[in-house]
N, C-alpha and C positions, 0 to 999 in steps of 0.2 A: 503493499499500499505504500502511496506516496503522501507522505501526512503533513510536508508542507503544504501540497495541493489543495487539502481539505481543511486549512485553516487549524492544524490541531496545536491547541495551547494545553501547556498540563504542569500543574505545581503540584506539590507534596508538603504536607505537614505531618511531623511525624511526635509522636508523645510518648516518654522514658520515663517510667517509676524509679525515680532513685531510692538506692541504698542509704539513708541517712539512719541516725541512731533514733531519731523522734521524728513525729510528724511535721508540716509547714510552719503551722499554729498553732499548736499545744503540745505538750511534753509526752505524748502518748508513744508509742516505739510505733516506728515505722513499716509495720510488717501485717501479714495477715493472722489470725487465730484460727487455734484447732479446738478454742473453749466454746459451750454452749452459748447462746443467749439468755443474758439475764434477765431481759424485760425486753417489750414493743411499743412504739411511738408511734400514733399515726397522725399525719398529717394531711391537710389541702393545701395545695399553692395556686398561687396569683399572680399573675406578670406585672409589673409596676413600669411607669416610662422609665427612658433613658434620659442620660445625661441633658438630650436636645428635645425632649418630651414629648418622645412618643414613644409606643409601644412597639415591641420587636414583632413582625409578622408570626416567624417560627416561634415564640414566646406564646402569643394569642391559638394559634393553632393548637398546641398542646394544651392548653389550658381548658378549649372546648371539648375535649377527651372527657373533663369529666371524674379525672380520676381517683382515686385516694389511696396513699402512700403510707407504705408501714415498715419500720424500720427498726432492724435485731439491733440492741445494745450490748455490750462484751464489754466486761470489766475490765479487761487487760489492756484494751486496744481502742478503746473511745471515752470517750468525758461528755462534760456540757457542750463544749466546744463544737462537737462532731451532731449534739442534739442541736442546736443552733440556740442554746440555754445558758449562754455565757461568750462573751464579746471574747472574739482572736487575742490570742497573744502575741510577740515581736516574731518577725518572722525567722525562721532556721537560718542562721548566718551559715552551718556548714551547706544547705541546701543553694543556700545564695553563691558561697564561692565555688562549686560545680560549676553554676550555671556562668559564671563571670570565665571561669576559665573555658569552657566551650566555647564559649563568647572570642579569648583571643585563640582558640584551634581556627576557629571559623575567621577570623581576622574583622570581625564584625566591629563598626562603631559603639562603645558601650554608653549609657547614659549617664550622663552627671546625677542625673535624681532617679531613683525607680519608687514610681507611684504603683501603689496596688488599687488596681480597679474590681468591681463587680460585672459578670457577665449573667444575664438574665438566664435561666434554666428552668423550664418547669418541668420536664418529663421527669421527676421525683429523684433524680440522680445526685442532690445536694437537699439536704433537710433547708437550708435556709432559702432556695429559690434561685441561686445563684451560686454562681464558683469564682475562686477569688483569683486575677492571673494579674502577674505583674509584665511589664516590657522591660527586658535588661539590655539587648544589642539588638541593633540594627546593621542594614549595610554589608553582609557579610559575604563569603565567597567560598564557593566549594569545588575541587579541579575535580575534572572526571573526563572519561576517555572522549567524550564529544564535546568537550569546549567547560570554561565554569558556568557554574550554575547560582544565580543571586541568591543569596540567604537574606529574606526581606524581614525576617523576626525571629527573636529569641527570646521564649518569654520561660516565667518558672510560674508553675500553677499549682493549686491543689487537686490530687486524683478525683474521681467519683464513688461515689458508693457502688458496691457488689452488688449485682441483681442478682436475688433468688429466685423468684418465681413472679408469673405477672400471669392476669388474665385481662376480660375486656371492661373490669372496673375495680380493681386492685393492683398495686405494684409492690413488691414485697422486697428489699432489699438490706444490705447489711452495712455498718457503720465501719467497721474494722479496716477497709481500705479508704473511705471519706479524709481528706487530707493529706495522704501518702504527698510528698514532694515528686512535682512532675515537671522535666523540660520540656517546652515545645519548642520545636525548631520549623519555621516556613518558609520555604521555596520560592521565587517568583517564577514566571510561565516560562521557564526558561526549556524545560524538559522535550528534547527531539521527537522521543518516539516511547511505545511502551517500556521495550527491554532497556531503554535509559532510564524510566522511570525506577523499576527495579536498582538497577546501579545506584541511583541517587538516594532509594531508600535504604539499602544496602550499607553504603557508604558514611551514612547523618548517624548509622543504630553504632558503625565502628567506632565512628569518633568519640558519643558519649560514654561506650564500651572502656575504652581506652581510659577516660577517668578512675576507673576499676569502683565508679560508685552506680554502677549500672544495676537494677536488681533482677533477678532471671528468673525464666520462667515462661510459661505460656501468660499472653495476656501483659507480660510488665514494656510489651513494646508493642506501638498501635499506629496505624497510618492511615491517614484522608487525604484521599486521590482529588485534587480539580481539574476537570478536564472541559474542554468545551473543545466545538469546531465552523467554521465558517458558514455564517448566516443562523447559529444557535446559542444558548444561551449556557452560562456557566452552572456543572453542576458538580456536587461534592459528594463523595461515594466513600462512607464507613465499613467498618467490618472486615478490616484485613489482620486475617492470624497468619499469614504465612508469605512471606517474601514471594514465593513462586506464584500466587496468586495475581500480583501485581500485573501483569502483561495481559494477562487472560482477560480479566476482567474490564480492563482499560479498551483492548479491541469489542468487546462485545459495547462497550458502552459507544463507544466511538461509533458503530454500523446505527444504535439505536439514534444517537444523535442527529445522523447523517440523515438518515430518514424521518425524522420529525421537522430538522430543517427544510426539508425540502416540501413539507405540509404547511411551513408557519406555524409549527405547535411547539416550536420551544419554549420552554420556560425554565427558570432560575429554583433547584430543589435540590434535596439531601436526600441519597439513596443510599441502602443497605447493601454491601456486595453478598451473594450466594457462591454454594459452595462449586457452582457447574459454572460460573462466570459472571450470570445474570445478576438486575438489580432490581430490591424492591425501595417503591417509594414511601420513605421515613415522613418528612413535612418538608415547608418550602424553607429555600434558603434563608438563613439567618441574614441582619444587618448589622449595621453601628448602631443602631437603637437598642439595641441588648446593652451596651456599657456605660456605668455610671461609676464614682470613684467610690473605694472603699473610704468610709468615714471613721473607721477606729483605729487604724493602723496610718501613722505619720508618712511621710514621705523617705524613703531611704538613701541618701547621701553615699554617691560613690568616688571616695577619694583616692588620689593618686597613693598614698600609701596602703589602701586596700588592694590597691588594683598590682604595685609592686612585689608584695606577696603571694601571689597570684602562681604558680610555677606551671608549664607545659608539662606534657607528661612524652614518654618516647614515640618517636613516631614512628608512623606503619611501616616505613621502608625498612628502618633501624629491628623496628621486633623481626619483619619478617626475614632479615639476614641472620637475624640470630637463629629462629627455629629451624630454617635451611642447613642448618649446622649438625641438629638433632633429629630432623624429621628427613622424611622424601618430601621434594619439592611440592606434590599435589596436595601432601597431609597438611604440611605447614602451611598453605593457604586456607585450608579447611578451618583449623583450628586457631587461626589468624581472623577468621568472619564470625567463630562461633560465641555463643554467648558464656561460653564453656572458659574462653580462654583467659582471665584472672586465675581460676580453679586450678587449670593444667599450668601453669604457670610457679603454681606452690607445691605441686606432687609431682612432676614429670618427671625428677631423678631417678624413680626406682624404673621405671622403662618408659622411657617416653613414647614409643610406636603405641603399644598398649594403649596407654593413659591417653594419647590423642584419641586413637580408636574407637577408646570406648565414649569419649564424647561425639566425636563425628559420624559414629555409626549404629555402635551399638546399642546406645540410649533410643535412637529413630527408631531402629528395629525393636525394642520393648515395646514402644511407644505404638506400633503398628498392630504389634499382638495384643495388644491391649489391657500393657501395664500402664499402671501411673506410675510416670515417673517423676510426677510434682512431690510425692511423698520421698524422693531422695533429695537428703541435705550436705551440704559441703563437710559436715562431721562425719556420713557415710563413706563419704569417696576418702576423704584423709583417712578412716580405719581401716578400708578396704587396701587402698596403696599403698599402704604402711605395711600389711600384710605379706604383700608380694604376692599375690594369687597368680596362677595360670589364667590363660583368658578362660576355659572352660568356666574352672569355681568361681571368677572372677562375677561371670554371666549369671550365673547361679545363686550366686551370695545380689546381687542386682533386685534378680526375679522377687526373691526371698521380701529385701527391703521394702520393693515396689507392693507387696501384699501388706506387709507389716513392718512400719518404719521402726518398731521396737524391736525388731528380729535381730536375736544375737547371733555373729556371724564367727565360726571357729576357724583359725588356720588349719585344713586337714589335709595341705598340700606334702605330697611323697617327698621324700630328702632323696638326694640325690644317689645316697647308696644303695638308700632301697630301691630305688627306681632301676638300678644299674642291676641289682639282683633280680627285677622282673626281667629284663632284658637278657640275661644270661639266661634265664628258664626256660625264657618264649623260644630262644635258638637251641636248646638244648633237646628241648621237645618236639621240632621243626628243622631235622637235620637237613631234607631233600633242599627246603626254602631257604635255608640257608648256605647250600651248598649251590644254587641256584641264583642266590644271592635277592630273594624275590621282595625286596625291601617292602612293596606295599602290601602285603599281604604279614609280613611281621609286625608291620607298623600299628594295621590294625586289631591285631592279636595283644600287642603290647595296649593299646588304647582303651580297649576294651576293660582291660582289667585296672589300669589306671583310672578311670570313670571321670574325668575330668579334674583329678589331684596335679594334672602334671602338665607342663606346657610342651605342646605338639612337635615345637624345634629343639627341644632339649631332650625329650623320644627320641627324635631324628638322630641328634648330635651322637647319643650316647650309643643307641642299634649303630651306626656307621661306623662307631669307633669298637666296637664289639665283634661287630662282621670281620672288620681288618686285622682283627688278632689271628681268623680262623687259615 
């Protein structure tokens, strides 16, 4: 497709949850909880006029649905701030410093004063009816394979509630997620084609992860894609869970918009991405009317002294060069782009290739087979890699921990001496196979006996050593 000919325009907003000690405007820990809620509060929300005196069209649309919102309250991860029964505390300085670091990495102009704004949200995802957000940087730039992409805005904002269930009249949310710091990065309409959109999203995610302060797991990074074609209107698409979805959804949306443009039926709207690449209508596209100042938090002055203390992390080029010294090139690239890069860098020394393939391949396979990999914590990985388990035993242990995060994993790997004795016994019982050097058959016999308690490469090495003695 000739994207230039159809007037293709595309920009991206990524939202990434930050791994700080506490939430953006209170001292509750910035994490999800496995506790049960201690109470539920209910609210009705209604829109208010923004700073320009008008009500936002998207907020009005949500209000007309007349839904009741229920919020689950957790004693360890939510407080009166999340319940909107107490004013917000001072902004989380750790989160602000992370966003300032991201601004520097994207060569953005950092504002002298950071003002907290309220963004009207009436879908129930915030108990207050608005989301607090702050513009920190503008006019940045991201280098890509198809040239520079403008970074129009870098914001620090609070995460929304986590949805539990919904029906036509009621939506239930949980308050543990509400208020976790988010960085939002928005690009200009400089993206050239759907694959370029995926590259931009991937690179922006890598920049956030390079701070070492990105949370990991499903849902911690979300992308919103803005798309339009000649003769059409801008459409915002939400709901991308995987980067690989981006080109497919954009192609579907382009085809839809081209047909609407021919009929003169284009309209600005927000749509939800579906797994098959198509999209569903959500609401009208919000505008500037939804913004108004947050009166409970004073502006934050960004001084030269503050900026002088913000240090840049190691560049991706330097990091990749280091990885390629311990990993095959393809695997180095995969782990560099992985959300588990920081954990890999902590624990790779026991067996770099095994640790890298665990994060780039094994976890994906477990997820495809239905295992709940979100149950796995850094403490689990630290314990398993310290035991230096063979691959088969490691996979078995991960399966158990996915099913029961509290499971005890014992190191039952076979010692080298015991393994050599098993190999000798197999050779002794199969003299013809040994004489004809039928390595595959002998190897299969040994692996049956060790049953995942020994690494295959080690078995092969010892087997070859013993055969060479004959």
